[in-house]
C-alpha positions as CSV (number, residue, x, y, z in Angstrom):
1,X,-20.0,22.4,38.7
2,X,-23.6,21.8,37.6
3,X,-24.9,18.4,36.5
4,X,-24.8,19.2,32.8
5,X,-21.3,20.6,33.0
6,X,-20.0,17.6,35.0
7,X,-21.5,15.3,32.4
8,X,-20.1,17.2,29.5
9,X,-16.6,17.2,31.1
10,X,-16.7,13.4,31.4
11,X,-18.1,13.0,27.9
12,X,-15.5,15.2,26.3
13,X,-12.7,13.3,28.0
14,X,-14.0,10.0,26.5
15,X,-14.3,11.6,23.0
16,X,-10.8,13.0,23.2
17,X,-9.3,9.7,24.3
18,X,-11.5,7.5,22.0
19,X,-8.4,5.8,20.5
20,X,-6.3,5.9,23.7
21,X,-7.7,3.1,25.9
22,X,-5.1,3.6,28.7
23,X,-5.7,7.4,28.9
24,X,-9.5,6.9,29.0
25,X,-9.2,4.3,31.8
26,X,-6.9,6.5,33.8
27,X,-8.7,9.8,33.3
28,X,-12.4,8.9,33.4
29,X,-14.4,9.5,36.5
30,X,-18.2,8.9,36.8
31,X,-20.2,12.1,37.1
32,X,-22.2,11.9,40.4
33,X,-24.6,14.8,40.6
34,X,-27.2,14.7,43.4
35,X,-29.9,15.8,41.0
36,X,-30.1,15.0,37.3
37,X,-32.8,14.7,34.6
38,X,-31.4,13.7,31.2
39,X,-34.3,15.4,29.2
40,X,-34.2,18.7,31.1
41,X,-30.6,19.0,32.1
42,X,-28.9,17.6,29.0
43,X,-31.2,17.1,26.0
44,X,-32.9,20.5,26.1
45,X,-29.6,22.2,26.2
46,X,-28.2,20.7,22.9
47,X,-28.2,23.1,19.9
48,X,-31.8,23.1,18.8
49,X,-30.9,23.3,15.1
50,X,-29.0,19.9,15.2
51,X,-30.8,16.9,13.8
52,X,-31.7,14.6,16.7
53,X,-33.8,11.8,15.1
54,X,-34.3,10.3,11.6
55,X,-36.7,7.5,11.0
56,X,-36.7,5.6,7.7
57,X,-39.8,3.5,6.8
58,X,-40.3,0.5,4.6
59,X,-41.8,2.6,1.9
60,X,-38.8,4.9,1.8
61,X,-40.4,7.9,3.5
62,X,-38.5,9.7,6.2
63,X,-39.4,11.6,9.3
64,X,-36.8,13.9,10.9
65,X,-36.8,16.0,14.1
66,X,-34.3,18.5,15.4
67,X,-33.4,18.7,19.0
68,X,-35.4,21.9,19.4
69,X,-38.5,20.3,17.8
70,X,-38.3,17.3,20.1
71,X,-37.8,19.5,23.1
72,X,-41.0,21.5,22.3
73,X,-43.0,18.4,21.5
74,X,-42.0,16.6,24.7
75,X,-42.8,19.7,26.7
76,X,-46.4,19.7,25.3
77,X,-46.7,16.0,25.8
78,X,-45.5,16.3,29.4
79,X,-48.2,18.9,30.1
80,X,-50.8,16.7,28.4
81,X,-49.8,13.6,30.4
82,X,-49.8,15.6,33.6
83,X,-53.3,16.7,32.9
84,X,-54.2,13.0,32.4
85,X,-52.9,12.3,35.9
86,X,-49.3,11.2,35.4
87,X,-47.1,12.2,38.3
88,X,-43.6,11.6,39.5
89,X,-43.0,7.9,40.2
90,X,-46.0,6.7,38.3
91,X,-45.5,3.6,36.1
92,X,-46.1,4.0,32.4
93,X,-46.0,1.1,29.9
94,X,-44.7,2.2,26.4
95,X,-45.7,-0.1,23.5
96,X,-44.7,1.7,20.4
97,X,-42.5,0.8,17.3
98,X,-39.8,3.0,16.0
99,X,-42.0,6.1,15.4
100,X,-41.5,9.7,16.4
101,X,-44.0,9.6,19.3
102,X,-41.8,7.0,21.0
103,X,-39.0,9.4,21.4
104,X,-41.4,12.3,22.3
105,X,-42.9,10.0,25.0
106,X,-39.5,9.0,26.4
107,X,-38.4,12.6,26.9
108,X,-41.8,13.7,28.2
109,X,-41.9,11.0,30.8
110,X,-38.3,11.8,31.9
111,X,-39.4,15.4,32.4
112,X,-42.3,14.3,34.6
113,X,-40.2,12.0,36.6
114,X,-42.4,9.0,35.7
115,X,-41.1,5.5,35.5
116,X,-41.1,4.0,32.0
117,X,-41.6,0.3,31.1
118,X,-40.7,-0.2,27.4
119,X,-42.4,-3.1,25.8
120,X,-41.9,-4.8,22.5
121,X,-44.8,-4.7,20.0
122,X,-44.3,-8.5,19.7
123,X,-45.7,-9.2,23.2
124,X,-48.8,-11.3,23.5
125,X,-51.9,-10.2,25.5
126,X,-50.9,-12.6,28.3
127,X,-47.3,-11.1,28.3
128,X,-48.8,-7.6,28.6
129,X,-51.1,-8.6,31.4
130,X,-48.2,-10.0,33.3
131,X,-46.3,-6.8,32.9
132,X,-49.2,-4.6,33.9
133,X,-49.6,-6.5,37.2
134,X,-46.0,-7.2,38.1
135,X,-44.8,-3.7,37.4
136,X,-47.9,-2.0,39.0
137,X,-48.5,0.0,35.9
138,X,-51.1,2.8,36.0
139,X,-50.8,4.3,32.5
140,X,-50.2,3.0,29.0
141,X,-49.0,4.7,25.8
142,X,-49.5,2.4,22.9
143,X,-49.9,2.4,19.1
144,X,-53.6,2.1,18.2
145,X,-53.1,-1.2,16.4
146,X,-51.8,-2.7,19.7
147,X,-54.6,-1.6,22.0
148,X,-56.7,-4.6,21.3
149,X,-54.2,-6.7,23.3
150,X,-54.2,-4.4,26.3
151,X,-56.9,-4.6,29.0
152,X,-56.8,-1.2,30.7
153,X,-59.0,-2.3,33.6
154,X,-59.1,1.2,35.2
155,X,-55.8,2.4,33.9
156,X,-55.4,5.5,31.7
157,X,-54.5,4.7,28.1
158,X,-53.1,7.0,25.4
159,X,-53.4,5.7,21.8
160,X,-51.0,6.8,19.1
161,X,-52.5,7.0,15.6
162,X,-56.2,6.3,15.1
163,X,-58.6,7.2,17.8
164,X,-59.7,4.3,20.0
165,X,-62.7,4.2,22.3
166,X,-61.9,4.5,25.9
167,X,-58.4,5.8,25.2
168,X,-57.0,9.4,25.1
169,X,-55.6,10.5,21.7
170,X,-51.9,11.2,21.6
171,X,-52.4,13.7,18.8
172,X,-54.3,16.0,21.2
173,X,-51.0,16.7,23.0
174,X,-50.0,19.0,20.1
175,X,-52.4,21.6,21.5
176,X,-51.2,21.4,25.1
177,X,-49.2,24.3,26.7
178,X,-45.7,24.8,25.2
179,X,-44.1,25.8,28.5
180,X,-43.3,23.0,30.9
181,X,-42.3,23.5,34.5
182,X,-41.1,20.5,36.4
183,X,-42.6,20.0,39.9
184,X,-39.2,20.0,41.4
185,X,-35.6,18.8,40.9
186,X,-35.2,15.1,39.9
187,X,-33.1,13.1,42.3
188,X,-30.4,11.3,40.3
189,X,-31.2,8.1,42.3
190,X,-35.0,8.2,41.5
191,X,-36.3,5.3,39.4
192,X,-36.5,6.0,35.6
193,X,-36.8,2.7,33.8
194,X,-38.1,-0.8,34.5
195,X,-37.0,-3.5,32.1
196,X,-38.2,-7.1,31.9
197,X,-35.1,-9.1,31.1
198,X,-35.0,-11.3,28.0
199,X,-35.9,-14.5,29.9
200,X,-33.4,-16.8,28.1
201,X,-33.1,-19.0,31.1
202,X,-36.2,-18.4,33.4
203,X,-39.1,-16.1,33.9
204,X,-38.1,-12.5,33.1
205,X,-36.8,-10.4,36.1
206,X,-37.8,-6.8,36.6
207,X,-34.7,-4.6,36.4
208,X,-34.8,-1.0,37.8
209,X,-32.6,1.8,36.5
210,X,-32.3,5.3,37.8
211,X,-32.0,8.7,36.2
212,X,-28.2,8.1,36.5
213,X,-27.6,4.4,35.7
214,X,-28.6,4.4,32.0
215,X,-28.6,8.1,31.1
216,X,-25.1,8.7,32.5
217,X,-24.0,5.1,32.6
218,X,-24.2,4.9,28.8
219,X,-21.1,7.1,28.6
220,X,-19.3,3.8,28.4
221,X,-21.6,2.7,25.6
222,X,-20.9,5.9,23.7
223,X,-17.1,5.3,24.2
224,X,-17.3,1.7,22.9
225,X,-19.3,2.7,19.8
226,X,-16.9,5.5,19.1
227,X,-19.6,8.2,18.7
228,X,-18.7,11.8,18.0
229,X,-20.8,15.0,17.7
230,X,-22.5,15.1,14.3
231,X,-22.5,11.3,13.7
232,X,-25.4,9.4,12.2
233,X,-25.9,6.3,14.3
234,X,-28.0,3.3,13.1
235,X,-28.8,0.7,15.7
236,X,-31.0,-2.3,14.9
237,X,-33.1,-3.1,17.9
238,X,-36.7,-3.3,19.3
239,X,-37.9,-0.6,21.6
240,X,-38.7,-3.3,24.2
241,X,-35.0,-4.2,24.5
242,X,-32.6,-2.4,26.8
243,X,-30.1,-2.1,23.9
244,X,-32.6,0.3,22.3
245,X,-32.1,2.7,25.2
246,X,-28.3,2.2,25.0
247,X,-28.0,3.0,21.3
248,X,-31.2,4.7,20.1
249,X,-31.4,7.2,23.0
250,X,-28.7,7.8,25.5
251,X,-25.3,7.0,23.8
252,X,-26.0,8.9,20.6
253,X,-27.6,11.9,22.3
254,X,-24.8,12.1,24.9
255,X,-22.5,12.5,21.9
256,X,-25.0,15.0,20.2
257,X,-25.3,12.7,17.3
258,X,-28.3,11.8,15.1
259,X,-30.3,8.7,15.9
260,X,-31.3,6.8,12.8
261,X,-34.0,4.2,13.2
262,X,-35.7,1.8,10.8
263,X,-39.5,1.5,11.1
264,X,-40.1,-1.9,9.5
265,X,-42.8,-4.5,10.0
266,X,-40.2,-7.2,9.3
267,X,-36.4,-6.7,9.2
268,X,-35.1,-6.5,5.6
269,X,-31.3,-6.9,5.5
270,X,-31.1,-5.5,2.0
271,X,-33.0,-2.4,3.0
272,X,-30.6,-1.9,6.0
273,X,-27.5,-2.3,3.8
274,X,-28.8,0.2,1.3
275,X,-29.7,2.6,4.1
276,X,-26.0,2.7,5.3
277,X,-25.0,4.4,2.1
278,X,-28.1,6.4,1.4
279,X,-28.3,7.9,4.9
280,X,-24.6,8.5,5.3
281,X,-24.4,6.4,8.4
282,X,-21.1,6.8,10.3
283,X,-21.6,4.2,13.2
284,X,-23.6,1.0,13.0
285,X,-24.6,-1.4,15.7
286,X,-26.5,-4.7,15.2
287,X,-27.0,-7.9,17.2
288,X,-25.5,-11.1,16.0
289,X,-28.8,-12.3,14.5
290,X,-28.8,-9.3,12.2
291,X,-25.2,-9.6,11.3
292,X,-25.7,-13.2,10.3
293,X,-28.6,-12.1,8.1
294,X,-26.5,-9.3,6.5
295,X,-23.6,-11.5,5.4
296,X,-26.1,-13.7,3.5
297,X,-26.6,-10.7,1.2
298,X,-24.2,-9.1,-1.3
299,X,-22.6,-6.6,1.0
300,X,-21.1,-4.6,-1.9
301,X,-18.6,-1.9,-1.4
302,X,-18.1,-0.2,1.9
303,X,-20.6,2.6,2.6
304,X,-18.4,5.7,2.2
305,X,-19.3,7.4,5.5
306,X,-19.2,4.3,7.6
307,X,-16.5,4.4,10.3
308,X,-17.4,2.1,13.2
309,X,-19.1,-1.3,13.3
310,X,-20.2,-2.9,16.6
311,X,-22.2,-5.9,17.8
312,X,-23.8,-6.7,21.2
313,X,-26.4,-9.0,22.7
314,X,-24.4,-12.2,22.3
315,X,-20.9,-12.8,21.1
316,X,-20.5,-12.6,17.4
317,X,-19.1,-15.6,15.6
318,X,-15.6,-15.0,14.1
319,X,-16.7,-16.2,10.6
320,X,-19.2,-13.3,10.4
321,X,-16.6,-10.8,11.5
322,X,-14.2,-12.1,8.8
323,X,-16.8,-11.9,6.0
324,X,-17.6,-8.2,6.8
325,X,-14.0,-7.3,7.1
326,X,-13.3,-8.9,3.7
327,X,-16.1,-6.8,2.1
328,X,-15.8,-3.5,3.9
329,X,-12.3,-3.4,5.4
330,X,-13.9,-2.7,8.8
331,X,-13.8,-4.9,11.8
332,X,-16.9,-5.5,13.8
333,X,-16.0,-4.7,17.5
334,X,-17.9,-6.9,20.0
335,X,-19.2,-5.3,23.2
336,X,-20.6,-6.9,26.3
337,X,-23.2,-5.7,28.8
338,X,-26.6,-6.7,30.1
339,X,-30.0,-5.3,30.8
340,X,-28.7,-4.8,34.3
341,X,-25.8,-2.6,33.2
342,X,-24.5,-0.3,30.5
343,X,-21.6,-1.6,28.3
344,X,-19.0,-3.3,30.6
345,X,-16.4,-4.8,28.3
346,X,-15.6,-4.1,24.7
347,X,-13.2,-3.8,21.9
348,X,-12.7,-0.1,21.7
349,X,-11.8,2.2,18.7
350,X,-8.3,2.2,17.6
351,X,-7.2,-0.7,19.7
352,X,-5.9,-4.1,18.5
353,X,-8.5,-6.8,18.2
354,X,-7.7,-10.2,19.8
355,X,-9.4,-13.0,17.9
356,X,-12.3,-14.5,19.9
357,X,-12.1,-11.8,22.6
358,X,-15.0,-9.5,23.6
359,X,-12.4,-6.9,24.7
360,X,-11.3,-5.3,27.9
361,X,-13.2,-3.5,30.8
362,X,-14.5,-0.1,29.8
363,X,-13.6,3.1,31.7
364,X,-15.3,3.3,35.0
365,X,-15.7,-0.5,35.5
366,X,-13.5,-2.9,37.5
367,X,-14.2,-6.5,36.6
368,X,-13.5,-9.6,38.6
369,X,-13.6,-13.4,37.9
370,X,-15.1,-15.6,40.6
371,X,-14.6,-19.3,41.3
372,X,-17.5,-19.8,43.7
373,X,-17.1,-16.9,46.0
374,X,-13.3,-16.6,45.6
375,X,-11.7,-14.1,43.2
376,X,-9.4,-15.4,40.5
377,X,-6.1,-13.5,40.1
378,X,-4.5,-13.2,36.7
379,X,-5.6,-15.4,33.8
380,X,-8.3,-18.0,34.3
381,X,-11.9,-18.9,33.8
382,X,-14.8,-18.0,36.1
383,X,-18.0,-16.1,36.5
384,X,-17.8,-12.5,35.4
385,X,-18.7,-9.9,38.1
386,X,-18.5,-6.1,38.5
387,X,-16.8,-4.8,41.6
388,X,-19.2,-2.5,43.3
389,X,-16.8,-1.0,45.8
390,X,-13.7,-0.5,43.6
391,X,-14.2,3.3,43.2
392,X,-13.7,5.2,46.4
393,X,-16.4,7.6,45.3
394,X,-19.0,4.9,45.1
395,X,-20.3,2.0,43.0
396,X,-20.1,2.3,39.2
397,X,-22.9,4.4,37.8
398,X,-23.8,2.1,35.0
399,X,-25.2,-0.7,37.2
400,X,-28.9,-1.1,38.0
401,X,-30.4,-0.1,41.3
402,X,-31.5,-3.7,41.7
403,X,-34.3,-6.1,40.9
404,X,-38.0,-5.4,41.7
405,X,-39.4,-8.4,43.5
406,X,-43.0,-8.4,44.7
407,X,-43.1,-4.6,44.5
408,X,-39.9,-4.1,46.6
409,X,-36.5,-3.1,45.3
410,X,-33.9,-5.8,46.2
411,X,-30.6,-3.9,46.2
412,X,-27.5,-5.6,45.1
413,X,-25.9,-7.6,47.9
414,X,-22.2,-8.0,48.6
415,X,-19.1,-6.4,47.0
416,X,-19.8,-7.5,43.4
417,X,-22.7,-7.8,40.9
418,X,-22.5,-11.3,39.4
419,X,-23.4,-11.4,35.8
420,X,-24.2,-15.2,35.5
421,X,-21.8,-15.5,32.5
422,X,-18.7,-17.6,32.4
423,X,-15.7,-16.0,30.7
424,X,-11.9,-16.5,30.3
425,X,-9.4,-13.8,31.0
426,X,-6.0,-13.9,29.3
427,X,-2.7,-12.9,30.9
428,X,-2.9,-9.6,29.1
429,X,-6.4,-8.8,30.5
430,X,-8.5,-9.7,27.5
431,X,-11.9,-11.4,28.1
432,X,-13.4,-14.2,26.0
433,X,-17.0,-15.3,26.4
434,X,-17.6,-19.0,27.3
435,X,-21.3,-19.0,27.9
436,X,-24.1,-18.5,30.3
437,X,-23.5,-20.4,33.5
438,X,-26.7,-22.4,32.6
439,X,-25.5,-23.1,29.1
440,X,-22.0,-24.6,29.8
441,X,-22.2,-28.3,30.3
442,X,-20.0,-31.4,30.7
443,X,-19.7,-34.4,28.3
444,X,-17.6,-37.3,29.5
445,X,-16.4,-35.0,32.2
446,X,-15.1,-32.4,29.7
447,X,-16.5,-28.8,29.9
448,X,-18.2,-27.8,26.7
449,X,-18.7,-24.1,25.7
450,X,-21.7,-24.0,23.3
451,X,-20.4,-20.7,21.8
452,X,-17.1,-22.4,20.7
453,X,-19.0,-25.2,18.9
454,X,-21.5,-22.8,17.4
455,X,-18.8,-20.6,15.9
456,X,-17.4,-23.7,14.1
457,X,-20.8,-24.7,12.8
458,X,-21.5,-21.3,11.3
459,X,-18.4,-21.5,9.1
460,X,-20.3,-24.1,7.1
461,X,-22.0,-22.4,4.1
462,X,-25.3,-24.1,4.8
463,X,-25.6,-22.9,8.4
464,X,-27.3,-19.5,9.0
465,X,-27.5,-19.9,12.8
466,X,-26.8,-22.6,15.3
467,X,-27.4,-23.4,19.0
468,X,-25.6,-26.2,20.8
469,X,-27.1,-27.8,24.0
470,X,-26.5,-30.9,26.0
471,X,-28.4,-34.0,24.9
472,X,-28.9,-36.7,27.6
473,X,-26.8,-39.8,26.8
474,X,-26.7,-43.2,28.7
475,X,-22.9,-43.5,28.4
476,X,-21.5,-40.0,28.4
477,X,-24.2,-38.4,30.6
478,X,-24.6,-35.8,27.9
479,X,-23.4,-35.1,24.4
480,X,-23.4,-31.9,22.3
481,X,-26.4,-31.6,20.0
482,X,-26.7,-28.9,17.3
483,X,-29.9,-27.2,16.4
484,X,-29.3,-25.5,13.0
485,X,-31.3,-23.0,11.0
486,X,-30.3,-23.4,7.4
487,X,-29.2,-20.6,5.0
488,X,-31.4,-19.8,2.0
489,X,-31.3,-22.4,-0.7
490,X,-30.5,-25.4,1.5
491,X,-33.0,-28.2,2.6
492,X,-32.7,-30.7,5.4
493,X,-31.3,-34.1,4.4
494,X,-29.1,-36.9,5.8
495,X,-26.4,-36.0,3.4
496,X,-26.3,-32.3,4.5
497,X,-26.4,-33.4,8.2
498,X,-23.4,-35.7,7.6
499,X,-21.5,-33.0,5.8
500,X,-22.0,-30.4,8.6
501,X,-21.0,-32.9,11.3
502,X,-17.9,-33.9,9.3
503,X,-17.0,-30.2,9.0
504,X,-17.3,-29.8,12.8
505,X,-15.2,-32.9,13.4
506,X,-12.4,-31.6,11.3
507,X,-12.2,-28.4,13.4
508,X,-13.0,-29.6,16.9
509,X,-11.2,-31.9,19.3
510,X,-12.7,-35.4,19.8
511,X,-14.1,-34.6,23.2
512,X,-16.1,-31.7,21.7
513,X,-17.6,-33.8,18.9
514,X,-21.1,-32.9,18.0
515,X,-23.0,-36.1,17.9
516,X,-26.5,-35.1,17.1
517,X,-28.0,-32.5,14.7
518,X,-31.5,-31.2,14.1
519,X,-32.6,-28.7,11.4
520,X,-35.3,-26.3,12.7
521,X,-36.3,-22.7,13.4
522,X,-34.5,-21.5,16.5
523,X,-36.7,-20.2,19.4
524,X,-35.7,-16.6,20.4
525,X,-36.5,-13.9,22.9
526,X,-38.0,-10.6,21.6
527,X,-34.4,-9.2,21.5
528,X,-33.3,-11.9,19.1
529,X,-31.3,-14.1,21.6
530,X,-31.6,-17.8,21.2
531,X,-33.5,-19.5,24.0
532,X,-31.2,-22.4,24.7
533,X,-33.2,-23.3,27.8
534,X,-36.2,-24.1,25.5
535,X,-34.0,-26.3,23.4
536,X,-32.6,-28.1,26.4
537,X,-36.0,-28.7,27.8
538,X,-37.3,-30.0,24.4
539,X,-34.3,-32.3,24.0
540,X,-34.6,-33.7,27.6
541,X,-38.3,-34.5,27.0
542,X,-37.6,-36.2,23.7
543,X,-34.8,-38.4,25.1
544,X,-37.0,-39.4,28.1
545,X,-39.8,-40.4,25.6
546,X,-37.4,-42.0,23.2
547,X,-38.6,-40.0,20.2
548,X,-36.7,-38.0,17.5
549,X,-37.7,-35.0,15.5
550,X,-38.5,-35.2,11.8
551,X,-35.3,-33.5,10.6
552,X,-32.9,-35.0,13.2
553,X,-29.8,-37.3,12.7
554,X,-27.2,-38.7,15.0
555,X,-23.7,-40.2,14.4
556,X,-25.2,-43.6,14.6
557,X,-28.0,-42.8,12.1
558,X,-25.5,-41.5,9.5
559,X,-23.0,-44.4,10.1
560,X,-25.7,-46.9,9.3
């Protein structure tokens, strides 16, 4: 069986069992071809008349491309880039928004066997310099308006849009040869993607994925979303985030579905809600930050074509899930994965939803809870890990090759990949997120899960988003402090602070009592995750200096 046929067989099984979790787990086997190139062996074989990509802009204009059109454009671009010097294994930085050239470049670079480093348009010049050096990048493809932040310093640059001095013009690729011939078969284990992690706790790590680990590994992502051939899938994410590859490239195209993307300078929740109806979206994925913005709008009636709602990036607060279900009659299904993996655990289509749970392990993955280095049997709480040797045929496909450190690939050690996240597992095998290992803390010797406290805070109508971290305390060692971003129409005040803390006291046990609150804008990564490490560091520095923020109140302040 060829690579494409093996992939199609596994894909078809997951589609056929999309509502039968047990059958999917029992029947699924990872495809393991020796050679595989997603663009050449899969994408180019899809019906050329099918719609592959639809991009909706702020002004309402739309760009569409069929599979055949993208196949031809990427062939021409691959020939153009080859003439510019790009070869198999070369590192290429991609700094583009949601525009057609982004998808053309992704496919062209796959065909060449080059290694792609997607970067968010939000990166600063110093962020870009760091990536250029640490990832040993030799080529850059960037929107013309971003080129001023990029010092080529001998590298070859290709500008998309207006012509830029010293840069090749992307538009010139349209006149390159139509017929592309690869310089050899692509080894499935060859590197394809390098991602800089979000950096919520430390300096971003460099994650390496192969031509298998995301292109084939995202079969689990496709299964979790519930994608079918002919679907229109909208995913809200930045091209610099690994979730963009999950849900704007591999998962929908594995299902032969249409990728719908929004090209907006600033996310507009009203625009997104309207697009769900206007573009006949069937499956919709958004991170918690976006869902929290959406529920502040009038959701209106359920978009008629909408069938599946999912969320990933961080656990979604139950209050938000309840608001969407009340309006649309659909439950947002949480999924869990990392830049280092494809989707690992999720609430899958057609299965019961356990309140507060992120779901069960997806087909092809065997999960383990660790207490130190020891595995926990049955129910319990511990660090979540992926068993690497559970499958007799080899490690799960949807796990990274390893981290790139000082130019060398550090392969995963041991029998498990440790995620760094603390979770709880129920007797029935359902997993619930507790927090990043770095985020969970003790107060008066009680373990505190920030996510649990944040989920209570967000039930208050004035709270748009919240982050809870430890605040140093001379008596209890640390106490929970809430950093709160207010919903529209609310202003910081002592009265509001007292009302929010009273709300939390009514719903939380005494040992989980939030004793300090501050109203502010929450620091986030480029993918929208809250940087709790920055809040912890800020709070520790303030306590050491004995100063308080302008809009900060404590229990003691309010009592007096």
